[in-house]
C-alpha positions as CSV (number, residue, x, y, z in Angstrom):
1,M,-0.2,0.0,-0.1
2,S,1.5,3.6,-1.0
3,P,2.3,6.3,1.6
4,V,-0.5,8.2,0.4
5,R,-3.3,5.7,0.4
6,S,-2.3,4.7,3.9
7,R,-2.4,8.3,5.1
8,R,-6.0,8.4,3.5
9,L,-7.1,5.2,4.9
10,A,-5.9,6.6,8.3
11,A,-7.9,9.9,7.7
12,L,-11.3,8.0,7.3
13,L,-10.8,5.9,10.5
14,P,-11.8,8.9,12.7
15,A,-14.7,9.6,10.4
16,F,-16.0,6.1,10.5
17,A,-15.4,5.8,14.3
18,A,-17.7,9.2,14.6
19,V,-20.2,7.3,12.4
20,A,-20.2,4.1,14.9
21,L,-20.9,6.5,17.6
22,V,-23.9,7.8,15.9
23,V,-25.2,4.4,15.6
24,A,-24.3,3.5,18.8
25,A,-25.9,6.5,20.4
26,C,-28.2,8.1,17.7
27,G,-26.6,11.5,18.6
28,G,-24.4,13.9,17.0
29,S,-21.0,15.0,18.3
30,A,-22.5,18.2,19.6
31,A,-24.1,18.8,22.7
32,T,-24.9,21.5,25.4
33,P,-27.8,23.3,27.3
34,A,-30.5,24.1,24.7
35,P,-29.4,27.3,22.8
36,S,-30.5,30.3,24.9
37,A,-29.4,33.7,25.4
38,S,-30.6,33.9,28.9
39,P,-28.2,33.1,31.9
40,A,-27.3,29.7,33.3
41,P,-29.9,27.9,31.4
42,T,-31.1,24.7,33.0
43,A,-29.2,21.6,31.7
44,Q,-30.9,19.2,29.0
45,P,-30.0,15.7,28.3
46,S,-27.8,14.9,25.5
47,P,-29.8,14.5,22.3
48,V,-29.6,10.5,22.4
49,G,-32.6,8.8,20.5
50,P,-34.3,5.1,20.1
51,E,-32.5,3.1,17.9
52,P,-33.6,3.4,14.3
53,T,-36.4,1.5,13.0
54,P,-37.8,0.9,9.2
55,G,-40.3,3.6,10.1
56,D,-37.8,6.1,11.2
57,P,-36.7,9.2,9.0
58,T,-35.6,8.3,5.7
59,P,-31.7,9.0,4.5
60,V,-30.8,12.5,4.4
61,I,-30.3,13.0,0.9
62,P,-28.5,16.7,0.4
63,T,-29.7,19.3,-2.2
64,P,-27.0,20.3,-4.8
65,S,-26.2,24.0,-4.5
66,P,-23.8,26.4,-5.2
67,N,-21.3,27.1,-2.6
68,P,-20.3,31.2,-1.8
69,E,-17.8,31.1,-4.3
70,G,-20.2,30.2,-6.8
71,Q,-18.8,26.7,-7.5
72,T,-20.5,23.5,-7.6
73,Y,-19.7,20.1,-7.3
74,W,-19.1,17.5,-10.1
75,L,-18.6,14.4,-8.0
76,R,-19.5,14.0,-4.1
77,I,-19.1,10.8,-1.9
78,T,-20.9,10.9,1.4
79,T,-22.8,8.5,3.6
80,T,-26.5,8.4,4.6
81,Q,-28.7,6.8,7.4
82,A,-32.2,7.1,8.5
83,L,-31.9,9.4,11.6
84,A,-33.0,12.8,11.9
85,P,-30.8,15.5,10.2
86,E,-29.4,16.7,13.7
87,Y,-27.7,13.2,14.0
88,V,-26.3,13.0,10.6
89,F,-25.1,16.7,10.6
90,G,-21.3,15.8,11.0
91,N,-21.1,13.3,8.5
92,A,-19.2,15.7,6.0
93,P,-18.2,14.5,2.2
94,M,-15.4,12.1,2.3
95,L,-14.5,13.3,-1.4
96,V,-15.5,16.1,-3.6
97,I,-14.5,16.9,-7.1
98,T,-15.6,20.1,-8.7
99,G,-16.6,20.7,-12.2
100,D,-12.8,22.0,-13.1
101,G,-11.6,18.7,-11.4
102,L,-10.3,19.9,-8.0
103,A,-10.6,17.0,-5.6
104,V,-11.0,18.0,-1.9
105,M,-10.7,15.3,0.9
106,A,-10.1,15.0,4.6
107,G,-6.4,14.8,5.5
108,A,-4.9,12.6,7.9
109,V,-5.5,13.3,12.0
110,P,-4.4,11.5,14.9
111,A,-6.6,8.3,15.8
112,I,-7.6,9.9,19.4
113,Y,-11.0,10.6,21.4
114,P,-11.9,13.3,21.6
115,G,-10.4,14.2,18.2
116,P,-10.2,17.7,16.7
117,L,-13.5,19.8,16.0
118,V,-12.4,20.0,12.3
119,M,-10.4,18.1,10.1
120,P,-7.7,19.5,7.9
121,L,-8.7,19.5,4.1
122,F,-6.3,18.7,1.2
123,S,-6.9,19.0,-2.7
124,R,-5.6,17.6,-5.7
125,Q,-6.2,18.2,-9.5
126,V,-7.9,15.7,-11.4
127,S,-7.2,15.8,-15.2
128,E,-10.0,15.6,-17.8
129,A,-8.6,12.3,-18.7
130,G,-9.0,11.4,-15.0
131,R,-12.6,12.6,-14.8
132,E,-13.6,10.8,-18.2
133,K,-11.8,7.5,-16.7
134,I,-14.3,7.9,-13.7
135,V,-17.2,8.0,-15.8
136,A,-16.0,5.2,-17.7
137,W,-15.7,3.0,-14.6
138,A,-19.3,3.8,-13.7
139,K,-20.4,2.7,-17.0
140,E,-18.5,-0.4,-17.3
141,L,-19.8,-1.3,-13.7
142,G,-23.0,-1.3,-14.7
143,L,-23.9,1.7,-12.3
144,L,-25.3,4.0,-15.1
145,A,-28.2,1.8,-16.6
146,G,-30.9,3.4,-14.8
147,K,-30.9,1.8,-11.5
148,T,-29.6,3.9,-8.5
149,D,-29.9,1.5,-5.3
150,F,-27.3,-1.0,-5.4
151,H,-28.1,-2.6,-2.1
152,G,-28.6,-6.5,-2.3
153,E,-31.7,-8.0,-1.1
154,P,-31.8,-8.6,2.8
155,G,-29.6,-11.4,4.0
156,T,-27.4,-11.1,1.0
157,I,-23.9,-9.4,0.6
158,G,-24.6,-5.6,0.4
159,G,-28.1,-6.2,1.9
160,G,-27.7,-3.8,4.7
161,L,-30.0,-3.3,7.9
162,P,-32.9,-1.3,8.8
163,G,-31.2,2.2,9.9
164,G,-27.9,1.0,8.4
165,I,-25.1,3.1,6.9
166,S,-25.0,3.3,3.4
167,G,-22.7,5.0,0.7
168,M,-23.7,7.6,-1.5
169,I,-22.1,8.7,-4.9
170,E,-23.4,11.6,-6.7
171,L,-22.0,11.7,-10.1
172,T,-22.7,14.2,-13.0
173,V,-22.8,12.7,-16.4
174,D,-23.5,14.7,-19.7
175,G,-25.0,17.8,-17.4
176,E,-27.3,15.4,-15.3
177,R,-26.5,14.6,-11.7
178,I,-27.4,11.1,-10.7
179,A,-27.2,9.9,-7.0
180,L,-26.2,6.4,-6.5
181,T,-26.6,4.3,-3.0
182,G,-25.2,1.1,-1.9
183,P,-22.9,-0.6,0.4
184,M,-19.7,0.7,1.3
185,G,-16.3,-1.1,0.5
186,I,-17.8,-4.4,-0.7
187,A,-15.8,-4.8,-3.6
188,A,-14.9,-7.6,-6.3
189,E,-12.0,-8.4,-8.7
190,N,-14.5,-9.1,-11.2
191,P,-18.0,-7.6,-10.0
192,S,-21.3,-8.3,-11.6
193,P,-22.4,-5.1,-13.5
194,G,-25.0,-3.3,-11.5
195,S,-24.3,-5.5,-8.2
196,A,-23.5,-4.1,-4.6
197,E,-19.9,-5.5,-5.3
198,A,-20.0,-3.0,-8.4
199,F,-20.7,-0.2,-6.3
200,G,-18.5,-0.9,-3.6
201,T,-15.8,-1.4,-6.4
202,F,-16.3,2.2,-7.4
203,W,-16.4,3.3,-4.1
204,N,-13.1,2.0,-3.3
205,R,-11.6,3.4,-6.6
206,L,-12.9,6.9,-5.7
207,L,-11.3,6.9,-2.1
208,D,-8.0,6.0,-3.6
209,L,-7.9,8.3,-6.6
210,S,-3.9,8.5,-6.5
211,G,-3.9,4.5,-6.7
212,S,-6.5,4.3,-9.3
213,L,-6.1,7.1,-11.8
214,G,-2.3,7.6,-11.2
215,A,-0.5,10.3,-13.4
216,E,-3.9,11.7,-13.8
217,V,-4.1,13.2,-10.1
218,G,-1.5,16.0,-9.1
219,P,0.2,16.6,-6.1
220,E,-1.7,16.9,-2.5
221,T,-1.7,20.5,-1.3
222,P,-3.7,22.1,1.6
223,Y,-7.1,23.4,1.0
224,T,-8.8,26.7,2.8
225,P,-12.7,26.1,3.1
226,A,-14.6,29.2,2.1
227,G,-16.4,29.1,5.4
228,Y,-18.2,26.7,8.1
229,S,-21.5,25.3,8.8
230,V,-22.1,25.0,12.4
231,L,-24.6,23.3,14.3
232,I,-25.2,24.5,17.9
233,G,-26.9,22.5,20.4
234,P,-26.5,20.9,24.0
235,V,-23.3,20.1,25.8
236,S,-22.7,16.3,25.4
237,A,-22.6,14.2,28.6
238,E,-19.1,12.9,27.5
239,A,-17.9,16.5,27.6
240,A,-19.1,16.8,31.1
241,Q,-17.7,13.7,32.3
242,L,-14.1,14.2,30.7
243,Q,-14.0,17.8,32.1
244,Q,-13.3,19.4,28.8
245,P,-11.9,23.1,28.9
246,M,-14.3,25.7,27.5
247,A,-13.7,28.0,25.0
248,D,-15.0,31.5,24.3
249,W,-16.9,32.1,21.4
250,P,-15.5,34.4,19.1
251,L,-18.3,36.4,17.1
252,E,-20.2,39.3,18.2
253,V,-23.5,37.2,17.5
254,G,-23.2,34.6,20.3
255,P,-23.8,30.8,19.6
256,G,-27.4,31.5,21.2
257,S,-28.4,33.7,18.3
258,F,-26.1,32.3,15.6
259,G,-27.9,31.1,12.6
260,S,-31.6,29.9,12.8
261,P,-33.5,27.5,15.0
262,V,-33.8,23.8,13.4
263,A,-34.8,20.6,14.8
264,G,-37.9,21.8,16.6
265,G,-35.7,24.9,18.2
266,A,-33.3,22.6,20.1
267,F,-30.5,23.5,18.1
268,R,-29.4,26.2,15.8
269,C,-27.7,26.3,12.4
270,G,-25.7,28.8,10.7
271,T,-23.0,29.3,8.1
272,A,-20.1,31.8,8.2
273,T,-18.0,33.0,5.6
274,G,-15.6,36.0,5.0
275,A,-14.2,37.8,8.2
276,D,-16.7,35.7,10.7
277,A,-15.1,32.6,9.3
278,A,-11.5,33.4,9.9
279,A,-12.3,34.2,13.3
280,L,-14.1,31.1,13.8
281,G,-11.3,29.0,12.1
282,Q,-8.9,30.0,14.3
283,A,-10.7,29.4,17.6
284,F,-11.9,25.7,16.1
285,A,-8.3,25.0,15.3
286,K,-7.7,25.2,19.1
287,A,-10.8,23.0,20.0
288,N,-11.8,19.3,20.0
289,Q,-15.2,17.7,19.1
290,L,-16.5,17.7,23.0
291,T,-15.1,21.4,23.8
292,P,-17.8,23.4,25.5
293,W,-18.3,27.1,24.0
294,V,-19.2,30.0,26.3
295,E,-21.7,32.4,25.2
296,G,-20.0,35.6,26.7
297,P,-19.1,37.4,29.9
298,E,-22.3,38.3,30.2
299,T,-23.9,34.8,30.7
300,S,-22.7,31.4,31.8
301,A,-24.6,29.5,29.2
302,T,-22.6,27.0,27.2
303,F,-23.1,25.1,24.1
304,G,-21.7,22.2,22.0
305,L,-20.8,22.4,18.5
306,T,-20.7,20.4,15.5
307,V,-18.8,21.9,12.6
308,R,-18.8,21.2,8.7
309,Q,-16.3,23.0,6.6
310,L,-17.9,24.0,3.4
311,T,-16.6,22.2,0.5
312,P,-17.3,23.0,-3.3
313,G,-20.9,23.1,-3.9
314,E,-22.4,23.0,-0.4
315,D,-24.2,24.8,2.6
316,A,-24.7,21.9,5.3
317,C,-27.3,24.0,6.8
318,R,-29.6,24.5,3.9
319,E,-28.9,21.0,2.6
320,I,-29.9,19.3,5.5
321,F,-32.3,21.2,7.2
322,G,-33.8,23.3,4.5
323,G,-34.7,26.8,4.1
């Protein structure tokens, strides 16, 4: 295995660990007393819900949208799960490729808990020939014949479980964006076209662009996001148990007023760009995923954050919660 691929796989471990925590607790990585500007609000329990059942919310399918720079994505890899939106907010894209071939992906982070609040992002340029090869793979694997769900039948390979995690690949072909879903990483050397193994084979190739595209992918360079989408909610029980140090919220608008109410008013979600994003970025770099954030000197209210760095073509608050 190449060093680059090893770093990429290492980068995905914290993401899958975080997703595993969601399955186990049905909760997000953020948790604090409910957002409120009033002093010393009463504590609320962490958002832990029941195990998902077939009747629970359907997977959240993000709605394509331009990002603040006016870019859109050509390809995007994410995970989906039948949970309420606030519980999947932290599942950031694993790979985004823009229309001009810029591939953005997460970099390596230490495998520790609690991990950093935001992961480093890196970008690589994919040539036009490389993008053509990606579309050719999808066709050869039988993923562009009209079928969009490649889960196997229950009890078979790739059959999945109710409420389980699935992979989603959004790919633009001939100007049309197609959303394909299926099991993650179930690959085969010669998969049957249109099968769960074919989807898994395509998934694996996309997550190892340097190994699968070779010279059609450029060197890795740091990527600075255009901003952040932030989900603000109750402080998690884990933060209290582990006695995490508090951090000062850096913006003039406090976390209890930032963005708009979502999830029945239990959370707030907002997107910051420009100078606000720069200030948040400096503060986020010093925090971990359990850090409690203080409203300000006038109040003792604290909050927990789940942060999504803006990758090309997304505004997580709008896509996941609507509006």
